[in-house]
C-alpha positions as CSV (number, residue, x, y, z in Angstrom):
1,M,-10.3,10.2,20.7
2,A,-10.4,6.5,22.6
3,D,-7.3,4.3,23.5
4,P,-4.7,3.6,20.6
5,D,-6.2,-0.2,19.8
6,P,-2.6,-1.6,19.1
7,E,-4.8,-5.1,17.7
8,L,-6.9,-3.1,15.4
9,T,-3.5,-0.9,14.2
10,Q,-1.3,-4.7,13.6
11,A,-4.3,-6.2,11.6
12,V,-5.6,-2.6,9.5
13,Q,-1.7,-2.6,8.8
14,E,-1.2,-6.4,7.6
15,L,-4.9,-6.2,5.7
16,A,-3.6,-3.1,3.8
17,E,-0.5,-5.3,2.4
18,E,-0.6,-5.9,-1.5
19,D,0.3,-9.8,-1.0
20,V,-2.1,-11.1,1.8
21,E,-4.2,-14.1,1.0
22,P,-7.8,-14.2,0.6
23,A,-8.4,-16.6,3.7
24,R,-5.8,-14.6,5.7
25,R,-8.1,-11.1,4.9
26,R,-11.0,-13.6,5.6
27,K,-9.3,-14.9,9.2
28,L,-8.3,-11.2,9.8
29,L,-11.4,-9.6,9.1
30,G,-13.3,-12.4,11.3
31,R,-11.2,-12.1,14.0
32,L,-11.7,-7.9,13.8
33,V,-15.1,-8.4,14.4
34,R,-14.9,-10.6,17.2
35,D,-12.7,-9.0,18.8
36,Q,-14.3,-5.2,18.3
37,A,-18.0,-7.0,19.5
38,R,-16.4,-7.9,22.5
39,K,-14.8,-4.5,23.3
40,R,-16.9,-2.2,22.5
41,G,-20.2,-4.2,21.6
42,V,-22.4,-3.3,18.8
43,K,-25.2,-1.3,20.3
44,E,-23.6,2.2,20.0
45,L,-22.3,1.1,16.4
46,F,-26.3,0.1,15.2
47,R,-26.0,4.5,15.1
48,P,-24.5,5.9,12.4
49,K,-23.2,8.8,13.6
50,A,-22.1,6.7,16.4
51,A,-20.3,4.1,14.2
52,V,-18.7,7.2,11.7
53,R,-17.2,8.8,15.0
54,W,-15.7,5.6,15.7
55,I,-14.3,4.8,12.2
56,A,-12.7,8.7,12.7
57,D,-11.1,8.0,15.8
58,A,-9.9,5.0,14.5
59,I,-8.4,6.1,11.6
60,G,-6.5,8.9,13.4
61,D,-5.2,6.3,15.8
62,I,-3.8,3.8,12.9
63,T,-2.6,6.3,10.5
64,P,0.6,7.3,12.2
65,H,1.6,3.7,11.9
66,I,1.0,3.3,8.2
67,P,4.0,2.2,6.6
68,V,4.2,4.9,3.5
69,R,7.5,3.8,1.1
70,D,9.9,6.6,-0.3
71,L,10.7,6.8,-3.8
72,E,13.8,4.3,-3.7
73,T,11.7,1.7,-1.6
74,L,8.7,2.0,-4.0
75,R,11.0,1.7,-7.7
76,R,12.7,-1.2,-5.8
77,H,9.0,-2.9,-5.7
78,Y,8.1,-2.1,-8.7
79,D,11.2,-3.2,-10.7
80,G,12.2,-0.1,-11.2
81,L,9.0,1.5,-12.5
82,D,8.7,5.6,-12.2
83,G,6.6,8.3,-13.3
84,E,3.2,7.4,-14.4
85,Q,3.6,3.9,-14.8
86,L,4.6,3.4,-11.1
87,A,1.5,5.6,-10.0
88,E,-0.6,3.2,-12.2
89,R,0.6,0.5,-10.6
90,L,0.5,1.7,-7.1
91,V,-3.2,2.6,-8.0
92,R,-4.4,-0.4,-9.5
93,N,-2.6,-2.5,-6.7
94,A,-4.2,-0.7,-3.9
95,S,-7.4,-0.8,-6.0
96,R,-6.5,-4.9,-5.5
97,V,-6.3,-4.8,-2.3
98,T,-9.4,-2.9,-1.6
99,A,-11.5,-5.0,-3.3
100,G,-10.2,-8.1,-1.6
101,I,-11.4,-6.3,1.8
102,G,-15.0,-5.8,-0.1
103,A,-14.7,-9.8,-0.8
104,A,-13.6,-10.9,2.4
105,G,-15.7,-9.2,4.2
106,G,-18.8,-10.6,1.9
107,G,-16.7,-14.0,2.8
108,V,-17.7,-13.4,6.5
109,A,-20.7,-12.6,6.3
110,A,-21.7,-15.8,4.2
111,L,-19.8,-18.4,6.0
112,E,-20.4,-16.8,9.8
113,W,-24.2,-15.5,9.8
114,V,-25.4,-18.3,9.1
115,A,-27.4,-18.1,12.4
116,T,-30.1,-14.9,12.7
117,P,-28.2,-13.6,15.9
118,T,-24.8,-13.7,14.8
119,L,-26.4,-10.7,12.8
120,L,-26.0,-8.3,15.0
121,S,-22.2,-8.4,14.5
122,A,-23.0,-6.3,11.3
123,P,-22.5,-2.9,12.0
124,V,-18.7,-4.0,13.5
125,L,-18.0,-5.6,9.8
126,L,-19.2,-2.8,8.2
127,A,-16.9,-0.4,10.6
128,V,-13.9,-2.4,10.3
129,E,-14.2,-3.0,7.0
130,T,-14.5,0.9,6.2
131,V,-11.2,1.4,8.4
132,A,-8.9,-1.3,6.4
133,V,-10.7,0.9,2.7
134,V,-9.7,4.0,4.5
135,A,-6.4,2.9,5.5
136,V,-5.7,1.3,2.5
137,E,-6.6,4.4,0.2
138,I,-4.6,7.0,2.6
139,K,-1.4,4.3,2.3
140,M,-1.7,5.2,-1.8
141,I,-2.1,8.8,-0.9
142,G,1.1,9.2,1.0
143,E,3.1,7.0,-2.0
144,L,1.5,9.1,-5.0
145,H,3.2,12.0,-3.4
146,E,6.2,10.0,-3.3
147,V,6.2,8.8,-6.8
148,Y,5.2,12.5,-7.9
149,Q,8.4,13.7,-6.0
150,Q,6.0,15.6,-3.0
151,P,6.5,14.2,-0.1
152,V,4.6,15.0,2.9
153,P,6.3,16.7,5.4
154,G,6.7,17.1,9.1
155,S,6.7,14.7,11.7
156,G,4.1,11.1,11.9
157,T,1.5,13.1,13.0
158,Q,1.5,16.0,10.9
159,R,1.8,13.8,8.0
160,A,-1.1,11.8,9.1
161,V,-3.3,14.5,9.8
162,A,-2.4,15.6,6.4
163,L,-3.3,12.3,4.6
164,I,-6.3,12.1,6.3
165,Q,-7.3,15.3,5.4
166,A,-6.3,14.4,1.9
167,W,-8.3,11.6,2.0
168,A,-11.7,13.5,3.0
169,H,-11.2,16.2,0.3
170,Q,-10.1,13.8,-2.3
171,R,-7.5,15.7,-3.4
172,G,-3.1,15.9,-2.6
173,V,-2.6,17.2,0.3
174,N,-2.2,20.8,0.9
175,P,1.2,21.7,1.5
176,L,0.1,25.4,2.9
177,A,-2.1,23.9,6.0
178,P,-1.0,24.1,9.0
179,G,0.1,20.9,10.7
180,R,-1.5,20.1,13.8
181,G,-2.5,17.0,16.2
182,I,-4.3,14.5,15.4
183,A,-7.3,15.4,17.8
184,A,-7.1,19.6,17.4
185,A,-7.1,19.2,13.6
186,L,-10.2,16.3,13.5
187,G,-12.5,18.3,16.2
188,T,-12.9,21.4,13.9
189,A,-14.8,21.4,10.4
190,A,-12.2,19.3,9.1
191,R,-13.7,16.6,10.8
192,K,-16.8,17.4,10.1
193,E,-15.8,16.8,6.7
194,L,-14.0,13.8,7.5
195,R,-17.3,11.9,9.3
196,E,-20.0,13.2,6.0
197,R,-17.0,11.4,3.7
198,L,-16.5,8.0,5.6
199,L,-20.7,8.0,6.2
200,K,-20.9,8.1,2.4
201,R,-17.9,5.2,2.3
202,L,-19.8,3.4,5.8
203,G,-22.9,3.5,3.2
204,R,-21.5,1.7,0.3
205,N,-20.4,-0.7,2.1
206,L,-23.5,-2.5,3.2
207,T,-23.3,-4.7,0.1
208,T,-21.2,-6.5,2.2
209,L,-24.2,-7.8,4.1
210,G,-25.7,-9.3,0.5
211,P,-27.3,-12.7,0.1
212,L,-24.0,-15.1,0.1
213,L,-21.1,-14.5,-2.4
214,T,-23.2,-12.2,-4.2
215,G,-22.3,-9.5,-1.3
216,A,-18.7,-10.2,-1.7
217,A,-18.4,-9.8,-5.6
218,V,-20.9,-6.5,-5.1
219,A,-18.7,-5.2,-2.3
220,G,-15.2,-5.6,-3.8
221,F,-16.0,-4.1,-7.6
222,L,-17.3,-1.5,-5.3
223,N,-14.2,-0.8,-3.8
224,R,-12.0,-1.2,-6.5
225,R,-13.7,1.5,-8.3
226,A,-14.1,3.7,-5.7
227,T,-10.1,3.3,-5.0
228,I,-9.4,3.6,-8.7
229,S,-11.7,7.1,-8.8
230,L,-9.5,8.5,-5.8
231,G,-6.0,7.6,-7.4
232,D,-7.0,9.3,-10.8
233,Q,-7.9,12.3,-9.2
234,L,-4.8,12.3,-7.2
235,R,-2.9,11.7,-9.8
236,K,-4.2,14.2,-12.1
237,D,-3.8,16.9,-9.0
238,L,-0.4,15.8,-8.0
239,G,0.8,15.7,-12.3
240,G,-0.3,19.5,-12.1
241,R,1.5,20.7,-9.6
242,K,4.7,18.6,-10.6
243,Q,4.1,20.5,-14.1
244,L,3.8,23.6,-12.7
245,T,6.5,23.3,-10.8
246,N,8.7,22.5,-13.3
């Protein structure tokens, strides 16, 4: 696994926040594209398998640092909402953030890639955008667990592994799954499933490269729809578990 990249982690953390202005998101994504293109080059990210491998490594590095709010903090941030109302608001806000990231990616493509040579940065944008969107959805998963009073147990690394696997499986964290380090967990069949899921997500994010603001609009719409779908699956799963334990 690649060494952690503090600049990537910090930028993705900010991109995952709910109140980031569109211009700031475009600036963050544009800066990340230039930074990652300089550090890694773009040749390897033209190969989908290599791109997915980098995305998986980046997510493994970033997830332990994603701030997941506990139930008390969530209630305070959402004016005392609780239960299903709070869950619905969380999913809605997360979908707005991923839509904003898709729109920002399209905006970067439209505004910065006027000259043909700069289109070589396209794989870097797609990879960075995918990492940011997955980070938002992983944060949403962790916070939905808090809402349904099923907080993810374990150390920071163990929670990160559980959340990454939950995202790959598109359902709640399995409380019976053994806790392992990120490198070990993502080196098994779980890593294969994660990569397959990421490859699908990366393909969907190709809409970012649509002509001018059309790409931004479509990417934003698809991100929003996918996040809502994931959130609804998690709510159904976690809600059913809560009823069984009551």
